[in-house]
N, C-alpha and C positions, 0 to 999 in steps of 0.2 A: 793213676788211680784216685777214685773220690776219699775223701775226707770222712769227718766223723759226722754225726747225726743223734744230738745231744735232746732226751726228754726225759721227765718225771716221771718214777714209778708211784701210782697209786699208794700209798702207806697201805699196810696189810690189816691182820687183826684189830681189835680195841677190845682190853680186856679191861675189868675193874675189880678192886676188892672193895667190900663193902664192911662196917665195922659201925656197932651202936654202943653208947655211952654205957658203961656198968660199972660197978667196984671190983678192981681184981689187983694182981701188980702180973709180975711178969712170969710166974708159975705157969707150964700149961697142962697143971689137971683142972678137970671139970666142974664147977660147983653151979649149984642152980642158982645166982644169981649172977654169975657171972655170959657174959655175951661172948662168943668168939669169934674174930676177926674170919670171917666168911668173905668167898668171890663170888660176884655178880659176872654180868657181861653183857656187853653193848657189841655184837656182834656187827662191822661194817662189811659190805658188799665185796667181795673181792673178786679175782679173777681165776681162772681156772689156770693152777701151777704148771708150768715147765719140771720137766725131770729135776729134782735137784730143790726146788721151791717149797717154800713150806704157804700151805694155805689154811684157812679156816678148818677145815676138815682134819689134816694133818695135826693140829694145832692140838685139837683136843685130844687125840691120841696119844702122839708126842708127847703132849703136857709143855708147859712153861716151867721155870726155875725161881725162886721169888729167892731175893737176900736182903733183908729188913737191919735196919740199926735202929737202937732203943739210945736215947738219949736224954738229959736232964734239960739240956738247952740247945741251941742252934744245933743242926748239922754241920759237920765240919769235916769236910772229905780228907785233908790231911790226918786226922787222929782218930775218927770214927770208922768201925769197922763192922759188918754184920753179925753184929749179936743177940737179937732177935728172932731171925729167919736166916737158915744157911740152907740153900740149897734146898729151899722145900719145894718139893713137885705140885703142880696143879696141873689136874685134866681134866675135860670136859664130856660128861654126856647128854646125850639131845634125848628130850620126852616126846610122846607121839603129837604135840601138840606144837612140836618147834620150838620149845623153849629148852635153854640148855644152862647145867649146874654145873660151878665146878666147884669140886672137892680137892683135898687134901688131909694128910695122915698130921696127927702129932698136933693138935690143933693149938692157936695162939689167941692170946684175950687180949681186949685193949685194956693199958696200964691207968690206972686213975692218976697219974700225973708225968710228965716227960714227953714225950715227941717220940715219934716212929717215923724213920725213910725208908722206905721201900724202892726196890732196884727189882728189874725183872730182866730174864731174857730166853730165848728161845733158838731151837727145842731143847727139851729137859734131859740133860748128860747126868747118868751118876758114877761119877769120875771116879775110876779104877787106880788111875796113876799109870796105865800101859798104855794109854793111845798115843799115836802118832800121828795122827789126822783129825781134821774138824775140831772139835773145843775139844782141847787136850789137859786145861786145868784151870781153876777156880782159884781167884785168891784167897788164904789163908782166914780161916775164921778166927776172928776176934785180931788180926795182925794188920790187914793192913785196906782199904776203903774195895767195893766191890770192883773187878775187873776177869776179864777171860782173856786166856791166853789162847791164840787159834793157830791152824796149820791148816793150809788149803790143800795138801794131800799132795798123790803124785799124778793127779787126772785132776785138771783148773774147771774139765766137763761136770763133773758129777761130785758138786762140794756138799758141805752142809750149809744151810741159808741159813746162817747167824740172823738173829733179831736182836734188836735191842727194845727195851720199853720205856716210852717217853709219856709225857703226864697227857693222859686225853685229852683233846683239844688242841695242843699246842706241840711242835714242831722237833722240842727239843727242852723242853722245862722237863724237872722232874718231881715227882712225889714226897715232898720231905717234910721235914718238922708237922706232920699231922697229929693229928688227936683225936679222939673219941667222937669230937664235933664235926669233924672234920667229913664227917658223910662219907659217901662211895667215891673210892677212891680207884681214878678210872686210867688204864693204859692201854697205851698206842703202840702196836709191834709194828718196828721199822727196818729194815733189810739195814744191817750191818756193813753188807760188801758192797761194790759195785757189779753191775753185770755188764756183761760183754759180749755180744753179736756180732758174729761175721756171716756174712750174705753174698751172693755170688749174681753178677747180674751180665749179660753181652751186652758189648757196647753198640750192638747192631741189631737190626732184624736177624735174622739165622733161616736160611732157606730151609725150604722142609724133607729135601734130602741130604741135609745136614747134621752131626748131635759134636755137641760139645762135652766134656766129661771131668770128671776131676779127679784126678791118682791119689793126691794126697797133700796134706799142708803143713805145715812147720812155723812155728811164732818162735826166733831165739832174742836172744842179746836185748832182754827187757829190763829195765830199771824199777820192775815192779816186783814185791817183795814176799817172798814162800809164806812168812809166820809173822803176827805180830803178836801185842794184848791190845784189847781194847777197854777202854776205860767205861765202865754203865754208871758212871757217875756224869762227866761230859761229851763221851761218845768220841774222843780222841785216841788217836792207835800210836801207839809204840813200837817202831819196828823192829823183828828180829830178823840178823844175820844181814846175807846181802843179797842186794835187789835184784834178780834174772829167774825170774821164773820160766820155764817153756811150756810148749805143748807140741805134739806131733800127731796127727791123726791120718792113717791109711787110707783106703778104698772104704774097708768096714764100717771108718766109722760118719764116713763120708752119707747126706742124704742120697735116697734111694732115687732120688729122680733125676740125679746126674751123675752118680757116682760110677766110677770106672767099671766096668763088668771084667776087663779083664780079660773075654773072650770075643775076639770083632764082629764072632756071629748074632752075638747078644744084644749089639748094641741098641739094635729097633726096640728093645723091651723096656728102654729107658727113656728121659722126654729130652735128657740134655738140658746144658743151664738156657734160657731165654730173658729179654728185655725186662722180664718180672723177676725184680731181685726177691732171692726165698733164702733161707739160711744154710748154709753150705754144711752144717753138721745132724749126723742122722736124728731123728726122733725131737727135731726143733729144739734143741738144746742149745744150751746158753755157757759162755763160761762166766767164773764166779772171779772176782778181782779182790786182793785189799785195796782199799780207795789209798791214793797217793797224793796226799794235799799238802804237805811238807815240805815238799822235795819240788825238784826239776820235775817237768811235763812229762809224762808218759813216753815212751819209744818201747818201739819194737823194729825186729826184722822181718817180714813174709815172706816163704817161702810156697810157690803153688806150684805143680806140676799137674796139668793139665791135657786133654787129646782132644784133635779136630778132623772130624771124619766124615767123609760124603757116599754116599753109596747111591749106584743106576744101578738097573736092573735091565737096560738094553748098551751098554758099551762093558768088554774086557775086565775082571778084578783088577788086572795089574791099573788099571787106568782111574781106579777110585782114589781117593786121597785119604792117607791116616799120619797124621802128624802129631810131634809129642813137641810139648812146650815147656820148658820148666822159667819159672818168673820170679824173681827174688826184687822186692822194694823196704827200703829202708823207711818207717814214717815217725814222724814226730809229732804230737797230736796237740792242739792248740791249747789245752786246757786240762787240768787234774781230773780225776777220774773220783767222783764222792760217793760218798755211802749212800746206798735209797734210792739210784738213779741207773738209767742203764741207756749206752752207749751202743751204737749199731758202724759197723766198719763194713762199706760195700765194694767188693772187688770185682774191680769190670772188668772182662776177661774181652779181649780183642784177638787180633791176629785169625780172626776165622780166613777161611779160602777166599782167593778172590773168584768169584765166576768169571766165564768165560763170554761176553757180551758181545753183541754185533748193530752194526751200524749199517743202513743203504739208503738210499736214495734214486730215483731219475733222472736224468739232467734233461735240459730243454733241448728242444732241435735246434739242432747249428744250422748256418747260412750256408749253403752252398755259392760255387764259383759260377759267374756272370760271362758269357761269350761276349768278349768288349767290342769283337766289327759286328756282332748282330749274324744275323741267316735273311736274306732278301729273297721273299719269294715272290717281286714282282714281275711282270710280263712287261717284256719289250713291243 
């Protein structure tokens, strides 16, 4: 079985907050001499998102949340809390000319003194306290630095794609200690989770009369965590509970190109696994995982059940091959799963039926026996 293929996911959408200097304090009442903190944006090009993934368009609708801290001096992660903005929802609308305006309620204004530090996450959630999966809680206002408690839920192929905002043009810097003179405040939203793809590929070319189909796949015995708390300040995770998430996908959740149909007579309606790697999961879904960066490298046990069938029209039906295989492998990955990166595991499926082959040649002419005494035809 092949190991892992790693590549970096392109950064997601880029956001920006814009503000101008004015005479104001922390009050949110409007005045003719006050300029509100407003939102502007530069939208980076993004690829179409798979199910569960945030894209530029879904971000406009779902919105993102802003938490901001006002301090008289420099921001201190240990002591300062979001007292200027707390889970303020910002949504986008696009005009006919393609420009996007970002807006929010309860306007805030740049103070005449002091500094503001901005943090952001997406998609926005109006926390009710009853959530059990996805973004289930935010840090309490005025009591701690901005953080998010997150739970993958029961189906790791259908998770909330959590995004964390960083300073535009950087990998991990924050928009901290800003004043009205700072101008545009830009956010680049990056994926806070790791994305994990599972592909299937045949170990060798498959005969035209042969179909390999997948019945189910399970992942167990992992050291990956179901929940954790993400710091919006430094991007670190504090893990919750024990690490042992699992995945169980039956034929209804398998890629329709090679999902086991159940009825052998319908086998010709599927393409089957080929030598071209394709996602095992239906609708090109992926798994989402909480990054594992502080402990041992990721490990898991994968079990795959699949069928190999051959069908010929000119032989009795009982002579056709229909074989079920179940293979279990323990895998330990070479490196950790990091946020904003995508990983792929190729499951190479073998045990295809062995074809009956023939070999033949024509032997050379042999040498016959010669009469040793000869034959005398002379006349006396």
